[in-house]
Structure formats: structure tokens, C-alpha cells
N, C-alpha and C positions, 0 to 999 in steps of 0.2 A: 651343425653337423650332428651334435648329440641328439637333437630332435629327430633328424632323419633316421638315426640309428635305432632309437626306441620305436619309431613308427614301423620300421622294417621288422623289428623284434615282435611287436604286437601282431603284425600281419602273419608272421610265421607261426606264432602261438595259436592264432585263430585257425589257420589252415590245419595245424596238427590236431587241434581240438575237434574241428569239423570232421577230419578223417577218422578220428577215434569214435565220434558219434555215429558216423556212417557205418563203420565196422561193427559197432555194437548193434546197430539196427539190423544189419545183414545177418549177424550171428543169431540174433533173436528171431529171425524169420520175419522181420517187419520191413515193409517197403521203405526205401530211403527217405521218401517224402515224409513218412510218419515219424521216422527217427528224428527229423528236424522239427516235429510238432506241427506238421501241416494240418490244415483244417479238414475235417471229415466232410464228405468222403474223398479219399485220394486214389481210389481204384474202383473198378466196376462192382456193381452189386449183383449177387447171384440170387435167383429166385427158383425155389423148388415148387413144381406144379404137379399135384397128385392125380393127373389125368392125361389123356392123350392130347396132342396138339390138334387144333382145328375146331374145338368146341367153344362154348360160351366163356369158359375160363380164359382160354388163350386170347379170345377176341377182346375181352375186357382188360386183360393184363396188358396186351400190346397197345391198346388205345390209351390207357392211363399212363403207362411208362414212356410212351412217345413224347409226352409233354413233361412228365415229372423229371426226366433226364435233363431237361433244359434248366431246371431250377437247381439240380444237384451238381451238374457239370460232369456227370459220368454216365455210362451206359448200364443197362440192365441185361443180364444174361440168364435167360430162362432155360431150365432143364426139366423135361417132362418125364414123369414116372407113373404111367398108368398101371392098373392092376389092383385086384381085390377091393374094388369100389373105393379107391383112394388110399387104402391102408398102406400100400407099398410106398407111395410118396411121403406120407407122414412118418413112417418108420425110417425112411432114408434121411429126411430132414432132422428128425429128433436124434438120430443116431450119429450123423457125421457133421452136421452144420456147426460152424464155430459160433460161439455166443459173443459176436463182436459187432453186430448191427450191419454187417456186410452180407449176411445171408438170411433171406426171408422165405416165408412160405406164402403160397397164394392158392386158395381153394374156395370151394362152395360150402359155406358153413353148415347149412341145413343137412344135406346128405352125409357130410362127414361127421357131424355131431351124432347123427342117428347111427352111424357105423359103430361108434363107441358104445352106444346103448345095446346094440345087437351082440357085439363082442368087444370086451375090454382090450385096450391096446397094451403093448409091452412097456410103454412109458407112462410117466405120471401126467395126467391130463392138466394138472396145474402148472406144468413146466413150460407152457406156452399160452399165448392169448392172441385174439384177433384185434385188428385195428384197420381203419381205412376202408369201410364198406363201399363197394362200387355200385351195386344195384339192389333193387327190391322188387323182385319179380314173382308174383304169387303162383302157386300151383293151380292147375285146372284140369278139367276133363274135356276132351275134344274128340270130334269124329271127322271122317272124311266128308267132303261136300256131296259125295255120292251115296252116303249112308242113308238108310231109311229113318234113322233117329234124328229128330229135329229139336227135341227137348230132353232135358235130363230125366224128367218124369217117365218118359218112354223107355229109357234105358233101365231105370229102377223097376218099372213094371215088367219088362222082359226078363230082368234078373231074378224075378220071383218065379219065373217059369222054367228058366234054364240058366246055365252058368255063362256069364258074360266074360269074354276074354279081353283083358285090359293090358295093353302094351305100356311098359314103363322103361325108363333108362336103367334103373337099378332098384333093388328091393328096398334098401334103406334110403328112402328119399321122401321129402315132405309131400310131394304130389302123390306118390304111391301110398303113403300113410293116409292121405285124405280120401283116396278111393276106397281103401280098406275100411276106414272108419265109417264112410257113407254106407257101404254094404252092410256092415254090422248094425248100424242104426236103423236102416230101412228093411233089413231082412233080404235084400237082394244078394245073389251069389256072384261075387266078383273074383275071378282068378287072374291075379297079376302075373305077367310074364316079363322078366327082365330081358331087354333086347340090347343091352350094352351101348348106351348113348342115345342122345336125342335124335340124331340122323336116322339111326336104325329103327327107332320107335316110330318116327313119322312115316317111314317106309312101310312098316307093318300095318299102320292104320290106313295109309293110302291104298295099299293093295287089297284091303279087306280081310287080311289074315287076322287082324285084331278088330273086335267090335268097336273099341274106342281106345283112347290113350290118355295118360296122365303125365304131364310135363310142366315146366315153367311156361308162362303165357307168351313171352316175347317172341320166341321163334315160331310159334303157331300164329300169332296175330299178324306177323309180317307176311304170312303165307295164306292170307284170307281167301284167296281164290281156290285153294285146295282143301282147307280145313274150316271147321266151325267149332267155336268154343261154346260149351253148353253150361258149364258150372265153374265157379271160382272159389277157391278156398281162402278167402280174405274178407275183411269187413266192408271193403269198397271195391268197385271196379276201377282200376287205375287208368284204363284207356278205353272209355266208353265209345269213342269214335271208331275204335278198331274192333272192340269186343261188344257186339250188339246182341241183346236178348239173352244174355247168359245170366243164370241165377247166382245169387250169393248163397252158398251152401248152408251156412249157419242160419240165415234169415228164412230161407225157403223150407228147410227141413227141421227147424227148431233145434239145431245142434249148438254146441258151445265149444267149438274147436278154436285154438289160438290161430292167428294168421299163419297159414302154412306157406311161408315165403320159400319158394323152391329155387329161386335164383338169388343167392345172397353171397356174391363173391367178395372176398376180403383178403387182406394181407394178414399174415401171422408172424409172430416172432417169439423167440425164447425169452422167458422172463429173466434168465441169467444175463442175457445180453443187455437188457434195459437196466438191470440193477448194476451191472459193471460199467456201462457207458450211458448214463442218463442224458448226457450232453449230446451224444450222437443221436439218440432216439428223438430228442427234442428237434434236432435238425430235420430228421425224417418227417416228423409230424408237421412242423412249420412249413416245409416245402410242399408236402403233400396237400395241405389245406389250400395252398395257392392254386393248385391244379384245378380244383372243382369250379372255381370262378373264372378260369382262363377261357376267353373266347375261342382260342385255338383248340382247346379240349372239346368244346361243344361241336366244333366243325368236324373233329375226328369222330365223335359219336354219331353224327348224322350219317357218316359214310357206312356205319355198321348196319343201317336201315332198321335197327331195333327202336321201337317207340321211345322217344326221349323221356317220357314220364316214368319209365321203369328204371332210369338211372338216378342215383342219389345225388343231390346237390351239396350235401355235407354229411357228416357222420358224427356219432358220439359214442364214447366208450360205454356209457350207460345203456344206450339203445342196443348196442351189439351184445352186451352181457345179458340183457333181458331176453333178447331173441334166442341166444344159446340156452339160457335157462328154460324158456318156454318149450323149445323144441325137444330138449332133453326130457322134460316132464311128460309131454304128450307121447314121446317115444317109449318111455317106460310104461305108460298106460296101455299102449297097443303093442307092446314088445312081442306078445305071442303071435300077432299077425305079421309083424316084420320078420320074424324068424321062421315063419311058415309052420308054426306049431298048432295053429288053430284055423 
């Protein structure tokens, strides 16, 4: 009987203690599951995307998270904040996102790094970093299949006679920078016109309003019936079966540009979140790395119709850091062109 009494007493103490823990968790604004020390994550993960829905960023994000969620056991909730070439979304994330590893950023590193070269942000650039790169899509110059231009040399030659109108998605962009650098190197006159997004840029080239365009290669290569890629701002042609007879700008013109990867989507996170919750960040990294090799992810990518060779099979912090450093350096070198001051 005494044993039954103490068993009941222990049960009551446990329930009272559990209720107190639950109350403390609620008072602290912490989900009940976390109050009991549940494993991370215990709720959905929010992602801030500094662009409009429907472009390459949302395509890659949705493809990756559709598999990543299976490893984490929670869903991803994306919020899109277009405006000011990505600045609005970054300001939003850096301003209100909690440093708890439940709130991430997802952007295109190249254009957004160049944005900070053109105009410094209101936040400390060292307060966040990128991880988990999705793709490596080089910038390029392309024309409509109806265009009279069949080779990049013809565009350069024409640019020495008159101003060539170049459609671009935004001014601070690796592909834009490549076109401007090529113009400066050869003496051709290139006037870049931001058309706010890849879709509108393609339309400008297709209608003939633009002589040519400069964008990441994937979206153009998959539309080979409508467009022809003439030049690539990278050391190699990543999809020679799709991009035929295009020149490598450095090799063809004797230039020394770093690879101007124009499609380099990746996740970002506040350093404070990683410093405060290194165990949570490790879970994010460990589960993320499993996605790259998952056959289901490969099937999802096939449905995007973007050439598979443009998607990364893995990533490294060192590689990402080098890319950011190189893009920043080349951006500083051609800052006068990106700001329209030259």
C-alpha cells in the first residue's frame, strides 16, 4: 500500500512539474514541444526571398525544400519581398528575422553581393553568411534566333559603329557586369537596360527591342528554339550540348575576368543564430547534404527542364566564400559602370 502511495505521489509531482515547464515555455514564447527539449526543428522554417515569386530563385527553392522537408520533418514557408534589386528582402530579413535557425534567407548571391558594392546596406555585411549553394549558372550574352548577329564578334564590330542596346534583368548583376566589361575591353558601346527580371529581358530580346541580352545561361539554353547564346563569362562551357558555338569571353578576347556565375542561389543565415545554436545549424547542414544525393531530388530537378549540369551536386563554405570575394572584387573594379557613372 505504501508503494502505491509513493507511486501516486511521484505521478502527481511529475504532472505538476510538467505543467510548470509547459507554463514557463508558454510565458517565454517558446512552443510547448521546445519547452520539453524536443529535437530541432519542432516547427516550420520561414524563408525570406528577396525577389518576386516565379523566377529562378523560387524554382530552385521549391525544388530543394520539397525534399529537404522530408529529412527535417517540417515544412518551409517562403515569403517573397521583391524590390530595389533584392535590397528590400535583405533589409527585411536582417531587420526582423530571429536568430534561432528557424528563419533563413534565400537569394542569388552574385547580383545581391554586387548590390552592396553599388550601395552599402544599412546592416553589417558580416552579420550573415551564405551556405548550401543550389546552382552554378554562368552569365552569357544571347540574341534572338531572328537576329542578324550570329557571332559575338559581329556584335562587338557593330558596337564600334553604334550603341548596342543590351537587355538585362538588373544593373547590379554578374551578366550585366560581363557585358559592360566586354564593351570597355573592346571599345564597343554597350548600353545596358534593366528590364526587371529574366522573363522581361527575354521578351525584350525576342521582340527585337534589344539587340542582345545578358542573363544566366540556363533559362536561355532551355529555349534554344528562340534564342542563341554567343558568349559565356566562364572558363568552360557547362552545357556544350545545349550551347553550341559560343565563345568563352576570357579566352576569345584575352580578358581576365573571374567566372561571372550569374545564377548562384543559396541559403543565408544570421551569424548570431549559428553562434547561439550551433547544434541546430549542424542539423540543417547534415540534412541539407543528404538532399543533394537523393534520387528524388534529381527527379524534381528534371521537371524544371533546366540542364542538370547547372545544378550543384554538393557545396563547400570555402567555395562560396571565394565566389563572394571574387564577385565583390570585380564589382569594385567596375563600380563606375554598375552605377552608370561611366
